[in-house]
BATI-264702 format. One line per 10 residues: their letters; for each residue y, z, x of N, C-alpha, C, CB. Coordinates in steps of 0.02 Angstrom, whole numbers, plus 50000, padded with zeros to 5 digits. Glycine has a CB too. Layout:
N
a = Y,Z,X,Y,Z,X,Y,Z,X,Y,Z,X | ...
END
This chain:
113
xxxxxxxxxx = 49096,52369,50900,49120,52301,50897,49078,52262,50848,49119,52269,50965 | 49112,52223,50809,49075,52181,50761,49075,52109,50787,49107,52185,50690 | 49019,52079,50780,49013,52009,50802,49038,51964,50746,48939,51992,50822 | 49080,51917,50765,49106,51869,50716,49060,51809,50714,49179,51848,50732 | 49027,51801,50659,48981,51745,50652,49020,51684,50627,48923,51762,50603 | 49002,51626,50651,49033,51564,50627,49013,51553,50555,49012,51503,50672 | 49060,51533,50512,49041,51519,50443,48994,51459,50440,49103,51507,50399 | 48946,51463,50397,48898,51409,50389,48933,51348,50358,48837,51431,50346 | 48919,51290,50384,48948,51229,50357,48902,51203,50304,48959,51176,50414 | 48932,51192,50246,48893,51167,50189,48873,51094,50204,48934,51171,50123
xxxxxxxxxx = 48810,51079,50194,48785,51011,50209,48816,50959,50163,48708,51010,50202 | 48829,50977,50101,48860,50929,50055,48932,50914,50076,48859,50957,49983 | 48968,50965,50097,49036,50956,50121,49038,50910,50182,49069,51024,50138 | 48993,50923,50228,48990,50882,50289,48972,50809,50272,48939,50911,50337 | 48926,50799,50227,48907,50731,50207,48966,50695,50173,48846,50732,50159 | 49003,50731,50130,49061,50701,50096,49116,50683,50146,49088,50750,50043 | 49129,50727,50194,49180,50713,50244,49160,50654,50289,49193,50775,50287 | 49096,50650,50305,49071,50593,50345,49079,50528,50306,48998,50604,50365 | 49064,50530,50241,49072,50471,50199,49146,50450,50196,49045,50484,50128 | 49190,50498,50187,49262,50482,50185,49286,50453,50251,49303,50545,50168
xxxxxxxxxx = 49262,50481,50306,49281,50456,50372,49261,50383,50379,49248,50498,50427 | 49201,50365,50358,49178,50296,50362,49218,50251,50315,49104,50292,50345 | 49240,50277,50258,49283,50238,50214,49349,50222,50248,49296,50276,50147 | 49377,50272,50284,49440,50261,50318,49434,50208,50372,49465,50327,50350 | 49380,50210,50411,49370,50161,50463,49360,50091,50433,49309,50180,50507 | 49320,50087,50381,49309,50023,50347,49374,49995,50319,49257,50030,50291 | 49414,50038,50288,49478,50016,50260,49525,49992,50316,49510,50072,50221 | 49527,50027,50371,49569,50006,50427,49549,49937,50452,49566,50058,50484 | 49485,49925,50456,49461,49859,50478,49480,49805,50428,49385,49860,50489 | 49473,49819,50362,49492,49770,50311,49568,49757,50313,49471,49794,50242
xxxxxxxxxx = 49607,49810,50324,49679,49800,50329,49697,49756,50388,49715,49868,50335 | 49662,49763,50444,49673,49720,50501,49655,49647,50485,49633,49744,50562 | 49600,49637,50449,49580,49570,50429,49632,49538,50383,49511,49571,50394 | 49656,49577,50335,49707,49551,50288,49772,49535,50325,49720,49601,50231 | 49791,49576,50373,49851,49563,50412,49843,49498,50452,49865,49622,50460 | 49784,49488,50480,49771,49425,50515,49775,49365,50469,49703,49426,50549 | 49748,49373,50408,49752,49319,50359,49824,49305,50339,49710,49337,50296 | 49865,49357,50335,49936,49347,50319,49970,49306,50374,49972,49415,50311 | 49954,49319,50435,49983,49281,50491,49961,49208,50487,49964,49312,50559 | 49898,49197,50471,49873,49128,50465,49908,49092,50408,49797,49128,50453
xxxxxxxxxx = 49917,49126,50351,49949,49095,50293,50020,49072,50309,49950,49143,50233 | 50055,49110,50350,50124,49093,50368,50127,49024,50401,50154,49146,50415 | 50078,49008,50442,50080,48946,50481,50044,48888,50447,50049,48958,50548 | 50016,48898,50388,49984,48843,50352,50036,48798,50320,49935,48869,50299 | 50023,48732,50317,50072,48687,50285,50065,48689,50209,50062,48615,50311 | 50090,48743,50180,50087,48753,50108,50157,48758,50080,50045,48815,50090 | 50166,48746,50015,50233,48755,49986,50257,48828,49994,50232,48736,49911 | 50322,48835,50002,50350,48901,50015,50335,48950,49958,50426,48896,50025 | 50338,48926,49897,50325,48970,49840,50253,48997,49842,50336,48933,49774 | 50206,48955,49861,50136,48977,49866,50127,49027,49922,50090,48916,49876
xxxxxxxxxx = 50158,49013,49979,50153,49059,50036,50181,49127,50017,50190,49030,50097 | 50240,49128,49986,50270,49192,49967,50228,49229,49915,50341,49181,49941 | 50199,49192,49869,50156,49224,49818,50094,49255,49851,50136,49173,49764 | 50061,49217,49894,50001,49242,49928,50018,49303,49971,49969,49187,49970 | 50073,49299,50008,50093,49355,50051,50110,49417,50009,50152,49336,50094 | 50142,49407,49952,50159,49463,49909,50097,49496,49881,50205,49440,49852 | 50050,49456,49858,49988,49484,49830,49949,49522,49884,49944,49428,49800 | 49944,49493,49943,49909,49527,49997,49944,49591,50018,49902,49480,50057 | 50009,49590,50021,50047,49650,50040,50041,49705,49988,50120,49633,50051 | 50043,49687,49924,50036,49737,49872,49965,49768,49874,50049,49705,49802
xxxxxxxxxx = 49916,49726,49886,49848,49752,49893,49841,49800,49951,49799,49695,49901 | 49870,49782,50007,49868,49827,50065,49906,49892,50051,49898,49792,50127 | 49963,49885,50018,50003,49944,50003,49964,49994,49961,50068,49924,49967 | 49933,49970,49907,49896,50015,49864,49834,50043,49898,49877,49980,49799 | 49803,50005,49941,49745,50031,49979,49767,50088,50024,49712,49975,50020 | 49822,50079,50059,49847,50132,50103,49868,50193,50063,49907,50106,50145 | 49903,50182,50008,49926,50238,49967,49867,50276,49939,49971,50214,49911 | 49818,50240,49912,49762,50274,49879,49718,50313,49929,49720,50224,49842 | 49702,50282,49985,49655,50316,50030,49690,50358,50083,49612,50265,50064 | 49739,50331,50118,49769,50369,50173,49816,50424,50148,49806,50323,50219
xxxxxxxxxx = 49844,50416,50088,49883,50471,50059,49839,50514,50013,49943,50443,50019 | 49775,50499,50011,49725,50538,49975,49736,50541,49899,49723,50608,50002 | 49773,50494,49871,49783,50493,49799,49719,50478,49761,49837,50443,49780 | 49673,50444,49794,49610,50427,49761,49568,50490,49747,49570,50377,49803 | 49580,50543,49786,49542,50604,49779,49579,50656,49736,49525,50633,49846 | 49642,50643,49720,49682,50690,49681,49677,50676,49607,49756,50688,49703 | 49712,50715,49568,49712,50705,49495,49743,50638,49478,49750,50763,49460 | 49720,50607,49426,49745,50541,49405,49819,50544,49386,49705,50514,49345 | 49843,50601,49364,49913,50609,49346,49958,50594,49406,49927,50680,49319 | 49938,50618,49465,49978,50606,49525,49980,50531,49541,49949,50644,49584
xxxxxxxxxx = 49924,50497,49532,49924,50425,49543,49971,50390,49495,49852,50397,49536 | 49968,50407,49431,50011,50373,49382,50084,50391,49391,49989,50391,49311 | 50099,50451,49414,50169,50468,49431,50194,50426,49489,50175,50543,49447 | 50151,50415,49538,50170,50373,49595,50181,50301,49572,50116,50376,49650 | 50136,50275,49531,50142,50206,49506,50206,50199,49464,50080,50186,49464 | 50221,50249,49423,50282,50246,49382,50344,50244,49426,50285,50305,49334 | 50345,50285,49478,50402,50286,49524,50408,50220,49562,50396,50343,49574 | 50351,50192,49582,50353,50128,49617,50375,50072,49570,50283,50112,49646 | 50353,50074,49508,50375,50024,49459,50450,50028,49447,50337,50033,49393 | 50475,50089,49442,50547,50099,49432,50586,50073,49492,50563,50173,49420
xxxxxxxxxx = 50561,50086,49552,50595,50062,49612,50595,49985,49615,50562,50091,49675 | 50539,49954,49599,50535,49881,49599,50580,49851,49545,50462,49858,49587 | 50583,49882,49487,50627,49857,49434,50700,49863,49454,50614,49896,49368 | 50718,49918,49486,50787,49927,49510,50804,49875,49563,50797,49997,49538 | 50758,49864,49609,50769,49814,49662,50778,49744,49632,50711,49814,49711 | 50734,49727,49585,50739,49661,49553,50804,49653,49515,50679,49650,49505 | 50825,49705,49479,50889,49703,49443,50948,49695,49490,50898,49766,49400 | 50947,49729,49546,51002,49722,49594,51003,49653,49626,50995,49776,49649 | 50945,49626,49641,50943,49558,49669,50971,49509,49618,50871,49539,49689 | 50951,49516,49555,50977,49471,49503,51052,49480,49492,50939,49482,49437
xxxxxxxxxx = 51074,49542,49496,51145,49557,49485,51189,49528,49540,51156,49632,49479 | 51166,49534,49601,51207,49512,49658,51184,49446,49688,51207,49565,49710 | 51151,49404,49650,51130,49340,49677,51191,49296,49690,51081,49304,49627 | 51186,49253,49740,51243,49214,49762,51266,49164,49710,51226,49178,49825 | 51222,49142,49667,51241,49093,49616,51290,49122,49566,51180,49065,49581 | 51289,49188,49558,51331,49220,49508,51398,49243,49536,51295,49279,49478 | 51408,49237,49601,51469,49262,49633,51520,49205,49635,51455,49290,49704 | 51579,49219,49612,51634,49170,49614,51667,49175,49683,51686,49181,49556 | 51657,49124,49725,51684,49125,49793,51751,49090,49799,51635,49094,49840 | 51781,49069,49744,51844,49032,49747,51899,49075,49778,51864,49009,49677
xxx = 51898,49140,49768,51952,49182,49794,51943,49198,49868,51956,49245,49754 | 51886,49178,49899,51876,49189,49970,51918,49142,50013,51803,49181,49988 | 51933,49083,49988,51969,49034,50029,52043,49035,50020,51944,48966,50015
END
């Protein structure tokens, strides 16, 4: 019978994984803080355009933080990150074009009545 020895854990690997784990926890806490700030911004007596701009910027920041760290794109090749950004840009451009195309101001409602 041969004894199966446990493979030795590389100290550098363990230190890197511990560092990544702490980054994930720190990021989760920051995301919770930003979410709380978003809720506060909603109830502040500010102009609607400013509220929507602030919420959009905060949401985009949260989105990229989640994508980069929790989807591990920050640790992958830069090409994968830029492919993701290109796809997201294309999706946002398509969404914006559709909103502009089907906006209510451009629809002739005379034939509805």
